[in-house]
Backbone as CSV, one residue per row, in Angstrom:
resi,resn,N_x,N_y,N_z,CA_x,CA_y,CA_z,C_x,C_y,C_z
1,MET,97.324,62.500,181.842,96.773,62.615,183.274,96.860,61.562,184.371
2,LYS,97.106,61.634,185.490,97.490,60.358,186.234,95.994,60.101,186.801
3,SER,95.682,58.750,186.867,94.705,58.102,187.408,95.063,57.410,188.912
4,SER,93.801,57.759,189.636,94.225,57.283,191.212,92.907,56.300,191.519
5,LYS,93.421,55.131,191.757,92.614,53.884,192.038,92.225,54.046,193.157
6,ILE,90.559,54.015,193.521,90.017,54.281,194.640,89.106,52.962,194.994
7,GLY,88.752,53.044,196.338,87.867,51.750,196.713,86.174,52.368,196.968
8,TYR,86.104,52.630,198.248,84.706,53.058,198.581,84.464,54.532,198.435
9,SER,83.425,54.793,197.727,83.028,56.143,197.236,81.482,56.229,197.966
10,VAL,81.304,57.820,198.142,80.014,58.136,198.521,79.448,59.390,197.883
11,MET,78.435,59.597,197.207,78.163,60.868,196.520,76.646,61.197,196.601
12,THR,76.438,62.558,196.712,75.146,62.886,196.611,75.024,63.535,195.157
13,GLY,73.596,63.296,194.770,73.440,64.229,193.342,74.135,63.185,192.389
14,GLY,73.966,61.860,192.547,74.450,60.946,191.555,73.397,59.990,190.606
15,THR,72.262,60.478,190.919,70.912,59.729,190.174,70.447,60.486,189.105
16,SER,71.029,61.715,188.438,70.350,62.327,187.464,71.302,63.375,186.775
17,GLY,71.244,64.057,185.624,71.932,64.750,185.154,73.563,64.656,185.046
18,LEU,74.262,65.667,185.270,75.894,65.611,185.058,76.391,64.472,186.310
19,GLY,75.709,64.622,187.434,75.991,63.791,188.464,75.715,62.306,188.298
20,LEU,74.908,61.742,187.468,74.656,60.296,186.851,75.793,60.036,186.021
21,VAL,76.202,61.001,185.056,77.483,60.727,183.979,78.456,60.388,184.903
22,ALA,78.829,61.244,186.151,80.132,61.127,186.971,79.792,59.903,187.617
23,ALA,78.544,59.369,188.224,78.789,58.225,188.906,78.937,57.123,188.094
24,ARG,78.380,57.107,186.862,78.623,55.732,185.886,80.200,55.775,185.722
25,MET,80.912,56.716,185.556,82.410,56.896,185.169,82.927,56.252,186.555
26,ILE,82.764,56.806,187.880,83.245,56.136,189.101,83.143,54.765,189.333
27,VAL,81.979,54.096,188.824,81.863,52.551,189.119,82.371,52.037,187.855
28,GLU,82.545,52.706,186.780,83.460,51.952,185.608,84.664,51.698,186.088
29,ARG,85.112,52.593,186.864,86.722,52.467,187.237,86.897,51.512,188.438
30,GLY,85.791,50.670,188.774,85.933,49.793,189.577,85.696,50.132,191.305
31,ASN,85.189,51.252,191.411,84.629,51.491,192.835,83.256,51.019,193.624
32,LYS,83.240,50.734,194.434,81.871,50.643,195.035,81.199,51.990,195.548
33,LEU,80.266,52.425,194.676,79.536,53.639,195.152,78.139,53.616,196.141
34,PHE,77.968,54.482,196.803,77.080,54.570,197.653,76.342,55.907,197.291
35,VAL,74.962,56.064,196.846,74.568,57.378,196.487,73.372,57.393,197.471
36,GLY,73.627,58.855,197.602,72.150,59.521,198.398,70.754,59.463,197.481
37,LYS,69.849,59.004,197.980,68.528,59.161,196.717,67.453,59.451,197.388
38,ARG,66.737,60.494,196.780,65.574,61.146,197.545,64.426,60.269,197.490
39,SER,64.192,59.422,196.308,63.135,58.883,195.991,63.289,57.194,196.377
40,PRO,62.320,56.527,196.524,62.404,55.215,197.147,62.993,54.592,195.952
41,GLY,63.662,53.232,196.037,64.030,52.132,194.967,65.413,52.313,194.632
42,PRO,65.870,51.518,193.688,67.277,51.312,193.554,68.000,52.708,192.764
43,ALA,69.274,52.940,193.071,69.782,53.925,192.134,70.070,53.413,190.754
44,PRO,70.065,54.357,189.832,70.684,54.093,188.377,71.908,53.258,188.308
45,VAL,72.697,54.036,189.220,74.219,53.338,189.674,74.443,53.350,190.881
46,GLY,75.341,52.573,191.236,75.662,52.252,192.732,74.614,51.718,193.773
47,HIS,74.904,51.910,195.018,73.838,51.458,195.800,73.046,52.609,196.620
48,ALA,71.774,52.556,196.788,70.941,53.719,197.178,70.974,53.728,198.659
49,ILE,71.191,54.876,199.156,70.831,54.918,200.696,69.915,56.121,200.670
50,PRO,68.909,56.325,201.233,68.052,57.068,201.285,68.406,58.789,201.804
51,LEU,68.227,59.724,201.114,68.626,61.023,201.568,67.909,62.107,201.068
52,GLN,66.822,62.902,202.341,66.326,64.147,201.930,67.236,65.329,202.267
53,LEU,67.773,66.089,201.433,68.730,67.171,201.915,68.087,68.221,202.454
54,ALA,66.892,68.523,202.332,66.005,69.240,203.005,65.597,69.127,204.361
55,SER,66.165,68.072,204.871,65.664,67.385,206.271,66.888,66.956,207.064
56,ILE,67.318,67.864,208.109,68.455,67.671,208.838,68.422,65.998,209.665
57,ILE,67.252,65.485,209.902,67.221,64.381,210.355,67.616,63.451,209.289
58,SER,66.934,63.496,208.178,67.400,62.476,206.883,68.781,62.514,206.727
59,VAL,69.282,63.738,206.935,70.804,63.837,206.503,71.723,63.145,207.649
60,ARG,71.579,63.185,208.649,72.081,62.578,209.749,71.761,60.913,209.670
61,GLU,70.719,60.486,209.513,70.264,59.134,209.134,71.134,58.550,208.059
62,PHE,71.198,59.590,207.096,72.417,58.839,206.009,73.652,58.609,206.231
63,CYS,74.085,59.766,206.923,75.373,59.408,207.677,75.724,58.416,208.416
64,ARG,74.633,58.326,209.444,74.609,57.007,210.030,74.678,55.605,209.375
65,GLN,73.978,55.474,208.505,74.042,54.370,207.351,75.239,54.175,206.644
66,VAL,75.660,55.386,206.365,77.198,55.416,205.495,78.285,54.930,206.797
67,HIS,78.231,55.362,207.922,79.273,55.009,208.721,78.921,53.309,208.926
68,GLU,77.661,53.111,209.138,77.354,51.441,209.262,78.097,50.821,208.190
69,THR,77.744,51.135,206.860,78.485,50.293,205.707,79.878,50.576,205.700
70,CYS,80.309,51.747,205.652,81.720,51.855,205.377,82.906,52.255,206.374
71,ASN,82.356,51.948,207.544,83.358,52.401,208.677,84.486,51.157,208.783
72,HIS,84.241,49.874,208.277,85.445,48.956,208.316,86.484,49.162,207.489
73,CYS,86.252,49.725,206.211,87.110,50.335,205.156,87.461,51.626,204.928
74,GLY,86.496,52.385,205.424,86.689,53.914,205.268,86.238,54.220,203.815
75,ILE,86.073,55.482,203.766,85.769,56.190,202.537,87.007,56.900,201.725
76,ASP,87.208,56.409,200.317,88.313,56.994,199.635,87.797,58.138,198.573
77,LEU,86.779,58.547,198.627,86.016,59.480,197.655,84.735,59.952,198.001
78,LEU,84.621,61.181,198.447,83.415,61.783,198.799,83.238,62.993,197.873
79,VAL,81.679,62.737,196.922,81.506,63.797,195.923,80.007,64.357,196.384
80,LEU,80.048,65.737,196.705,78.864,66.405,197.166,78.624,67.104,196.105
81,ASN,77.724,66.655,195.155,77.134,67.232,193.890,75.923,67.453,194.070
82,ALA,74.883,67.117,194.855,73.472,67.348,194.750,73.295,69.026,194.746
83,GLY,71.880,69.568,194.390,71.736,70.796,194.665,70.630,71.033,193.605
84,GLY,70.200,72.329,193.974,69.025,72.943,193.102,68.914,74.462,193.356
85,ASN,68.332,75.059,192.380,67.771,76.467,192.536,66.371,76.430,192.853
86,PHE,66.025,76.866,193.994,64.703,76.588,194.560,64.310,78.490,194.865
87,PRO,63.096,78.540,194.814,62.374,79.276,195.352,62.642,79.872,196.844
88,LEU,62.309,81.091,197.145,62.844,81.374,198.544,61.616,80.877,199.452
89,GLU,61.897,79.821,199.911,60.975,78.980,200.931,61.790,78.402,201.780
90,LYS,61.030,77.743,203.036,61.609,77.202,204.234,61.629,75.786,204.090
91,THR,62.721,74.947,204.686,62.564,73.559,205.081,61.891,73.517,206.209
92,ALA,61.450,72.172,206.566,60.707,72.104,207.645,61.784,72.196,209.297
93,ASP,62.671,72.230,208.899,63.926,72.525,209.838,63.947,74.325,210.082
94,GLY,63.209,74.903,209.166,63.160,76.424,209.217,64.279,77.453,208.601
95,PHE,65.005,76.658,207.931,66.081,77.107,206.929,65.749,77.563,205.726
96,GLU,66.315,78.465,205.110,66.117,78.841,203.700,66.583,77.800,202.760
97,MET,65.650,77.339,201.780,65.711,75.936,201.293,66.958,75.871,200.327
98,ASN,67.302,77.111,199.413,68.654,76.820,198.707,69.827,76.699,199.711
99,PHE,70.049,77.467,200.730,70.999,77.352,201.859,71.181,75.992,202.397
100,ALA,69.593,75.605,202.711,69.770,74.183,203.533,70.276,73.310,202.815
101,VAL,69.734,73.067,201.580,69.952,71.887,200.495,71.274,71.849,200.197
102,ASN,71.743,73.167,199.326,72.948,73.075,198.635,74.017,73.176,199.496
103,HIS,74.174,73.847,200.663,75.209,74.055,201.476,74.993,73.157,202.929
104,LEU,74.098,73.636,203.582,73.981,73.154,205.132,73.890,71.645,205.406
105,ALA,73.384,70.932,204.373,73.252,69.600,204.385,74.448,68.913,203.977
106,HIS,75.143,69.418,203.224,76.697,69.105,202.761,77.538,69.313,203.792
107,TYR,77.511,70.355,204.365,78.580,70.724,205.334,78.183,69.620,206.514
108,LEU,76.909,69.279,206.934,77.006,68.431,207.870,77.366,66.986,207.410
109,ILE,77.303,66.600,206.073,77.701,65.215,205.612,79.157,65.342,206.036
110,VAL,79.938,66.540,205.533,81.442,66.360,205.769,81.888,66.256,207.169
111,ARG,81.303,66.872,207.873,81.388,66.908,209.509,81.269,65.340,210.215
112,GLU,80.071,64.747,209.695,79.914,63.367,210.172,80.879,62.472,209.449
113,LEU,81.110,62.699,208.133,81.841,61.576,207.628,83.365,61.678,207.839
114,LEU,83.944,62.855,208.061,85.145,63.094,208.387,86.111,61.986,209.024
115,PRO,85.633,61.377,210.020,86.375,60.489,210.850,86.470,59.345,209.920
116,ILE,85.653,59.009,209.163,86.013,57.584,208.267,86.650,57.814,206.834
117,LEU,86.884,59.206,206.561,87.834,59.495,205.199,89.132,58.834,205.415
118,ASN,89.553,58.243,204.539,90.972,57.534,204.419,92.185,58.535,204.281
119,PRO,93.139,58.316,204.724,94.395,58.928,204.448,94.524,59.008,202.929
120,GLY,94.720,60.118,202.135,94.778,60.289,200.810,93.564,60.168,200.088
121,SER,92.479,60.489,200.643,91.301,60.354,200.030,90.867,61.636,199.445
122,ARG,89.721,61.922,198.756,89.414,63.270,198.132,88.094,63.335,198.291
123,VAL,87.806,64.869,198.638,86.426,65.544,198.789,86.169,66.333,197.762
124,LEU,84.958,66.233,196.956,84.791,67.283,195.900,83.506,67.901,196.083
125,LEU,83.536,69.342,196.156,81.996,69.837,196.336,81.927,70.726,195.094
126,THR,80.603,70.461,194.523,80.244,71.129,193.430,79.686,72.554,193.784
127,THR,80.202,73.515,193.137,79.899,74.936,193.464,79.625,75.489,192.021
128,SER,79.573,76.791,192.051,78.972,77.541,190.756,79.903,78.821,190.456
129,GLY,80.014,79.285,189.339,80.869,80.501,188.777,79.870,81.517,189.165
130,THR,78.473,81.391,189.534,77.465,82.712,189.804,78.048,83.198,191.321
131,HIS,78.853,82.293,191.856,79.265,82.933,193.120,80.185,84.336,193.041
132,ASP,80.568,84.423,191.996,81.568,85.313,191.285,81.002,86.419,190.557
133,PRO,80.917,87.637,191.143,80.367,88.982,190.364,80.955,89.033,189.026
134,GLU,82.331,88.739,189.074,83.291,89.023,187.674,82.698,88.073,186.644
135,GLU,81.894,87.042,186.866,81.574,86.290,185.866,80.558,86.677,185.070
136,GLY,79.673,87.746,185.635,78.586,88.369,184.899,77.487,87.320,184.479
137,ALA,77.197,86.612,185.533,76.031,85.392,185.370,74.757,85.868,185.352
138,ALA,73.565,85.573,184.779,72.453,85.806,184.662,71.863,85.759,186.258
139,VAL,72.307,84.823,187.054,71.902,84.830,188.656,72.755,85.995,189.237
140,PRO,71.925,86.790,189.936,72.791,87.677,190.800,73.800,87.298,191.893
141,ALA,74.764,87.677,192.009,75.904,87.300,192.756,75.594,87.664,194.168
142,PRO,76.190,87.006,195.220,75.876,87.078,196.574,76.438,88.582,197.256
143,LYS,75.517,88.953,197.983,75.854,90.283,198.646,76.821,90.016,199.762
144,HIS,76.718,88.829,200.615,77.528,88.621,201.593,77.478,87.244,201.888
145,ALA,77.944,86.630,202.906,78.269,85.312,203.380,77.978,84.975,204.907
146,ASN,77.093,85.726,205.491,76.592,85.746,206.644,75.741,84.591,206.857
147,GLY,76.015,83.345,207.349,75.259,82.179,207.572,73.988,82.279,208.369
148,HIS,73.891,82.901,209.420,72.764,83.066,209.708,71.751,83.872,209.193
149,ARG,71.848,84.752,208.416,71.147,85.793,207.273,70.677,85.004,206.127
150,LEU,71.842,84.023,205.823,71.376,83.153,204.677,70.475,82.110,205.103
151,ALA,70.324,81.598,206.271,69.675,80.706,206.764,68.154,81.254,207.017
152,TYR,68.202,82.453,207.435,66.904,83.315,207.988,66.846,84.574,207.170
153,PRO,66.422,84.423,206.017,66.714,85.816,204.933,65.763,86.879,205.537
154,GLU,64.667,86.349,206.373,63.838,87.447,206.790,64.567,88.675,207.840
155,THR,65.513,88.086,208.226,66.485,88.763,209.149,67.482,89.788,208.583
156,ASP,67.346,89.411,207.079,68.473,90.309,206.218,67.826,91.806,205.783
157,PRO,68.687,92.833,206.310,68.118,93.965,206.003,68.426,94.349,204.538
158,ASP,69.365,93.590,203.692,69.775,93.977,202.488,69.029,92.732,201.622
159,LEU,67.836,92.175,202.005,67.334,91.276,201.247,66.476,91.961,199.797
160,ASP,66.705,91.331,198.757,66.019,92.012,197.674,64.616,91.982,197.563
161,ASP,64.155,93.137,196.972,62.511,93.079,197.121,61.659,92.135,196.018
162,SER,62.534,91.985,195.080,61.911,90.972,193.896,62.087,89.689,194.596
163,LYS,61.110,88.855,194.836,61.298,87.329,195.416,62.073,86.542,194.246
164,SER,62.082,86.853,193.014,62.610,85.868,192.203,64.196,86.284,192.227
165,ARG,64.451,87.610,192.344,65.882,88.230,192.628,66.594,87.568,193.729
166,ALA,65.879,87.721,194.720,66.078,87.007,196.140,66.679,85.660,196.106
167,ALA,65.722,84.936,195.362,65.815,83.404,195.265,67.065,83.014,194.505
168,GLY,67.201,83.814,193.297,68.591,83.711,192.598,69.693,83.962,193.420
169,ARG,69.624,85.190,194.268,70.772,85.438,194.715,71.092,84.289,196.175
170,ALA,69.955,83.816,196.739,70.171,82.796,197.677,70.797,81.552,197.229
171,TYR,70.612,81.230,195.777,71.262,80.067,195.301,72.804,80.464,194.952
172,SER,73.120,81.501,194.332,74.575,81.834,194.194,75.403,81.865,195.599
173,ALA,74.624,82.552,196.492,75.216,82.483,197.985,75.464,81.059,198.495
174,SER,74.554,80.115,198.168,74.767,78.887,198.724,75.978,78.237,198.138
175,LYS,76.109,78.408,196.865,77.132,77.921,195.998,78.565,78.525,196.781
176,LEU,78.407,79.895,196.881,79.739,80.361,197.696,80.053,79.767,199.095
177,CYS,78.977,79.401,199.670,79.073,78.651,200.892,79.911,77.192,200.604
178,ASN,79.571,76.516,199.730,80.477,75.467,199.113,81.843,75.676,198.879
179,LEU,82.023,76.774,198.397,83.319,76.756,198.136,84.240,77.491,199.255
180,LEU,83.583,78.327,200.354,83.982,78.593,201.481,84.388,77.244,202.178
181,THR,83.424,76.500,202.222,83.410,75.025,203.037,84.720,74.218,202.497
182,ALA,84.887,74.148,201.428,86.124,73.583,200.890,87.255,74.089,201.249
183,GLN,87.628,75.452,201.184,88.832,75.995,201.507,89.080,75.898,203.199
184,ALA,87.855,75.994,203.967,88.140,76.007,205.254,88.590,74.267,205.416
185,LEU,87.998,73.231,204.783,88.633,71.846,204.837,90.013,71.851,204.689
186,ALA,90.260,72.411,203.545,91.789,72.061,202.762,92.701,72.869,203.689
187,ARG,92.342,73.812,204.598,93.351,74.298,205.387,93.568,73.763,206.664
188,HIS,92.397,72.859,207.107,92.563,72.464,208.485,93.797,71.357,208.533
189,ALA,94.316,71.432,209.902,95.418,70.401,210.293,95.026,69.087,209.989
190,LEU,93.895,68.758,210.176,93.584,67.269,210.516,93.457,66.859,208.855
191,ILE,92.768,67.757,208.007,92.758,67.274,206.654,94.379,67.262,206.035
192,ARG,95.012,68.180,206.197,96.653,68.075,205.925,96.980,66.847,206.311
193,SER,96.835,66.585,207.546,97.624,65.324,208.216,97.442,63.836,207.594
194,LYS,95.953,64.186,207.072,95.555,62.722,206.384,95.946,62.670,204.851
195,GLY,96.659,64.078,204.538,96.882,64.027,203.028,95.573,63.943,202.024
196,ILE,94.269,64.434,202.738,93.250,64.561,201.804,92.999,65.774,200.961
197,ARG,92.823,65.452,199.741,92.677,66.519,198.750,91.347,67.057,198.596
198,VAL,91.119,68.330,198.597,89.784,69.056,198.565,89.829,69.844,197.100
199,VAL,88.597,69.668,196.426,88.514,70.331,195.101,86.996,70.969,195.333
200,ALA,86.895,72.313,194.943,85.326,72.705,194.536,85.356,73.013,193.065
201,TYR,84.406,72.298,192.503,84.101,72.317,191.072,82.989,72.964,190.631
202,SER,83.142,73.871,189.674,81.962,74.808,188.962,82.104,74.040,187.594
203,PRO,80.752,73.482,187.278,80.665,73.101,185.968,80.179,73.932,184.775
204,GLY,79.910,75.168,185.277,79.488,75.865,184.327,78.058,75.825,183.949
205,PRO,77.427,76.838,183.184,76.198,76.472,182.755,75.840,75.224,182.108
206,THR,75.054,74.355,182.766,74.852,73.173,182.119,73.226,72.757,181.712
207,PRO,72.744,73.325,180.973,71.374,72.730,180.650,71.065,71.271,180.512
208,GLY,69.814,70.725,180.513,69.655,69.683,180.399,69.302,68.672,181.522
209,THR,69.362,69.623,182.821,69.131,69.052,183.875,68.079,69.332,184.816
210,GLY,67.697,68.693,185.998,66.506,69.353,186.616,67.049,70.343,187.672
211,LEU,68.164,71.184,187.532,68.567,72.191,188.379,67.650,73.274,188.853
212,VAL,66.808,73.734,187.922,65.823,74.786,188.093,64.424,74.146,188.202
213,ALA,64.387,72.964,188.208,62.934,72.299,188.121,61.863,73.233,189.271
214,ALA,62.567,73.244,190.269,61.536,73.855,191.256,61.152,75.133,191.167
215,ARG,61.584,76.075,190.237,61.535,77.297,190.114,60.170,77.578,188.972
216,GLY,59.420,76.535,188.569,58.380,76.611,187.910,58.478,75.592,186.630
217,LEU,57.106,75.456,186.109,57.184,74.348,185.048,57.781,75.024,183.888
218,ALA,57.505,76.144,183.419,58.204,76.835,181.966,59.612,76.720,182.078
219,ILE,60.399,77.394,183.181,61.666,77.538,183.407,62.285,76.179,183.541
220,GLY,61.742,75.146,184.190,62.170,73.917,184.412,62.237,73.023,182.825
221,LEU,61.237,73.193,182.214,61.267,72.736,180.665,62.138,73.278,180.059
222,ALA,62.334,74.541,179.888,63.097,75.269,179.173,64.554,74.892,179.346
223,PHE,64.899,74.877,180.584,66.333,74.456,181.098,66.643,72.954,180.742
224,ARG,65.889,72.193,180.624,65.985,70.947,180.415,66.116,70.550,179.410
225,TYR,64.997,70.803,178.414,64.564,70.543,176.992,65.143,71.638,175.842
226,VAL,64.820,72.800,176.140,65.150,73.684,175.120,66.611,74.322,175.005
227,LEU,67.201,74.553,175.961,68.431,75.210,176.247,69.619,73.862,175.781
228,PRO,69.281,72.735,175.805,70.324,71.640,175.280,70.476,71.886,173.807
229,LEU,69.442,72.180,173.124,69.383,72.353,171.578,70.351,73.855,171.432
230,VAL,70.055,74.724,172.293,71.012,76.169,172.072,72.377,75.777,172.266
231,ALA,72.694,74.780,173.376,74.050,74.511,173.735,74.919,73.988,172.775
232,LYS,74.250,73.362,171.566,75.145,72.833,170.393,75.832,74.130,169.810
233,PHE,75.344,75.249,169.572,75.937,76.402,169.008,76.527,77.514,169.807
234,VAL,76.339,77.191,170.920,76.777,78.028,172.115,77.959,77.619,173.074
235,PRO,79.215,78.188,172.826,80.126,77.343,173.516,80.444,77.623,175.060
236,ALA,79.484,78.540,175.519,79.696,78.808,177.002,78.649,77.872,177.798
237,LEU,77.787,77.182,176.971,76.801,76.199,177.698,77.365,74.696,177.595
238,HIS,77.201,74.102,178.465,77.905,72.497,178.564,76.786,71.742,178.756
239,THR,77.105,70.465,178.013,76.238,69.461,177.992,76.626,68.615,179.454
240,PRO,75.311,67.888,179.945,75.824,67.137,181.339,76.969,66.062,180.917
241,GLU,77.028,65.549,179.646,78.046,64.648,179.446,79.488,65.255,179.684
242,LEU,79.894,66.312,179.100,80.892,67.111,179.356,81.280,67.479,180.762
243,ALA,80.253,68.121,181.486,80.443,68.623,182.843,80.415,67.547,183.735
244,GLY,79.890,66.330,183.577,79.867,65.129,184.502,81.115,64.622,184.384
245,SER,81.692,64.176,182.912,82.761,63.707,182.943,83.961,64.427,183.510
246,THR,83.829,65.520,183.268,85.088,66.403,184.022,84.911,66.244,185.625
247,LEU,83.819,66.155,186.156,83.542,65.854,187.719,84.142,64.653,187.894
248,ALA,84.038,63.578,187.107,84.248,62.412,187.523,85.995,62.354,187.340
249,GLU,86.242,62.987,186.371,87.923,63.079,186.361,88.657,63.991,187.311
250,LEU,88.001,64.933,187.906,88.339,65.550,189.137,88.415,64.630,190.365
251,ALA,87.376,64.112,190.610,87.118,63.243,191.644,87.931,62.240,191.832
252,LEU,88.316,61.489,190.500,89.121,60.465,190.406,90.668,60.550,190.441
253,GLY,90.885,62.076,190.505,92.453,62.304,190.330,92.861,62.356,188.827
254,GLU,92.065,62.289,187.957,92.485,61.995,186.603,92.847,63.666,186.075
255,ILE,92.254,64.532,186.602,92.731,65.727,186.461,93.017,66.318,187.805
256,GLN,94.453,66.704,187.653,94.949,67.399,188.975,94.951,68.829,189.046
257,PRO,94.323,69.333,189.810,94.494,70.835,189.962,95.863,71.256,190.315
258,PRO,96.404,72.375,189.988,97.876,72.926,190.203,97.768,72.779,192.017
259,ASP,99.053,72.479,192.437,99.140,72.771,194.072,98.464,73.685,194.634
260,GLY,98.061,73.680,195.923,97.437,74.815,196.374,96.189,75.218,195.833
261,GLN,95.606,74.752,194.588,94.505,75.367,194.211,93.427,74.332,194.400
262,ILE,92.131,75.187,194.998,91.028,74.556,195.155,89.867,74.570,194.221
263,TYR,89.783,75.976,193.634,88.634,76.075,192.520,89.140,75.698,191.345
264,VAL,87.976,75.020,190.735,88.001,74.447,189.175,86.949,74.937,188.609
265,LEU,86.983,75.638,187.247,85.768,76.092,186.754,85.904,75.451,185.228
266,LEU,84.852,74.918,184.876,84.938,74.540,183.371,84.278,75.782,182.485
267,LYS,84.959,76.416,181.789,84.499,77.419,180.986,84.789,77.355,179.487
268,LYS,83.567,77.442,178.607,83.617,77.370,177.365,84.264,76.034,176.982
269,GLY,83.744,75.049,177.772,84.405,73.722,177.415,85.866,73.424,178.098
270,LYS,86.606,74.201,178.515,87.811,73.934,179.153,87.864,74.071,180.461
271,VAL,88.690,73.322,180.896,89.037,73.076,182.421,89.848,74.298,182.865
272,THR,89.652,75.108,183.634,90.475,76.492,184.240,90.477,76.348,185.659
273,PHE,91.607,77.033,185.899,92.154,77.198,187.674,91.735,78.648,187.992
274,PRO,90.858,79.310,187.939,91.113,80.892,188.346,91.021,80.928,189.762
275,ALA,91.322,82.035,190.258,91.066,82.657,191.531,89.748,82.942,191.793
276,PRO,88.861,82.423,192.847,87.500,82.705,193.199,87.436,84.129,193.602
277,SER,86.004,84.259,193.891,85.932,85.881,193.943,86.684,86.236,195.164
278,ALA,86.914,87.703,195.618,87.185,88.228,196.397,86.645,87.857,197.793
279,LEU,85.210,87.685,197.701,84.803,87.519,198.980,85.038,85.950,199.307
280,ALA,85.015,84.974,198.315,85.335,83.540,198.470,86.789,83.556,199.203
281,ARG,87.763,84.514,198.739,89.070,84.258,199.496,89.454,85.049,200.755
282,ASP,88.271,86.019,201.174,88.469,86.506,202.367,88.794,85.151,203.582
283,GLU,89.745,85.444,204.325,89.960,84.602,205.497,88.921,84.875,206.417
284,ASN,88.400,85.911,206.932,87.397,85.824,207.886,86.093,85.584,207.455
285,THR,85.757,85.569,206.221,84.557,85.192,205.440,84.824,83.514,205.742
286,ILE,85.899,83.071,205.426,86.007,81.455,205.471,85.863,80.988,206.712
287,THR,86.583,81.468,207.605,86.335,81.089,209.120,84.897,81.279,209.608
288,ARG,84.191,82.429,209.218,83.106,82.917,209.606,81.966,81.774,209.158
289,MET,81.933,81.329,208.085,80.853,80.488,207.332,81.131,79.246,208.048
290,TRP,81.918,78.854,208.467,82.271,77.527,209.057,81.750,77.369,210.464
291,SER,81.918,78.673,211.200,81.403,78.524,212.417,79.955,78.683,212.533
292,ASP,79.461,79.651,211.408,78.133,79.626,211.445,77.514,78.660,210.868
293,SER,77.826,77.875,210.353,77.409,76.588,210.080,77.397,75.599,211.216
294,ALA,78.347,75.474,211.862,78.375,74.657,213.014,77.308,75.127,213.946
295,SER,77.275,76.561,214.285,76.077,76.925,215.185,74.905,76.545,214.675
296,LEU,74.407,76.865,213.482,73.090,76.662,212.997,72.728,75.000,213.215
297,LEU,73.902,74.269,213.101,73.510,72.667,213.413,73.887,72.278,214.763
298,ASP,74.122,73.157,215.832,74.655,72.786,216.997,75.952,71.716,217.052
299,LEU,76.496,72.241,216.419,77.796,71.298,216.432,79.072,72.260,216.917
300,GLN,80.166,71.555,217.465,81.337,72.135,217.932,81.935,73.086,216.782
301,GLY,82.600,74.234,216.909,82.907,75.014,215.894,84.417,74.260,215.085
302,GLU,85.029,73.389,215.996,86.297,72.705,215.347,85.964,71.469,214.821
303,LEU,86.677,70.910,213.720,86.807,69.646,213.336,86.877,68.535,214.281
304,GLU,86.221,67.422,214.690,86.540,66.284,215.630,87.754,65.554,215.153
305,ARG,88.550,65.243,216.216,89.750,64.589,215.940,89.198,63.037,215.643
306,ALA,89.806,62.709,214.407,89.186,61.353,214.113,90.136,59.950,214.598
């Protein structure tokens, strides 16, 4: 595998779980890493910049500080890994939590930081196999990718009656949005002209992290402490070390997807390059998600020229 030496790196979700494993590897390769951090204080690895993904104001301020810090040399690696599986609730901005934290905040970061991404840089978004009904995940697959209905689920006539099921579907839909965003980015003329490589990575089921902590104490504790014991005997479950090291190797270019391939899935411990779901491949859906997200954030529909 060919290694690609890089310089300034920016990451969300790099303070715990598989993201922390990846962050350590990125720093070990000699890169200066800036990490979005929700709580006060220094980051375990890298330099912390305050970031609350559930707040659009906080996301914009994070981007402003990244611009101020990295503008003179640009960004060589942008890893958008943070996320969670939340109950169906609203952020202070009025958006559904899963959609806002997992997708909309990261879409905004991409839009704001695009002008200082260096030619030949890499962008990695963490997605999930739950976006694909063919994977048969325990989480229900998305019914659609209508950004406005995902942001405001009370307007969705097909919303599940079960709050738990609706929350699970909101999570899988938000990860579908990450994949759609990655594809829209990769196909845009500006990204191609800069030679920027975009990857959407699914780490597969990875217990031992705080992914579902917001879904309740029992579920959170089981996912963090009980399932990791089961994972030793179940190949379909991955450790944070395996999922995180794979994330870092993809971000660093040590694992290279085939030409034209965006989606990478860690499945039963192996890196695979399957086609994403039919909905994720639909051209109208890809374009619509980009424009819906721009509309929700009052941004222009097209990427700005750097």
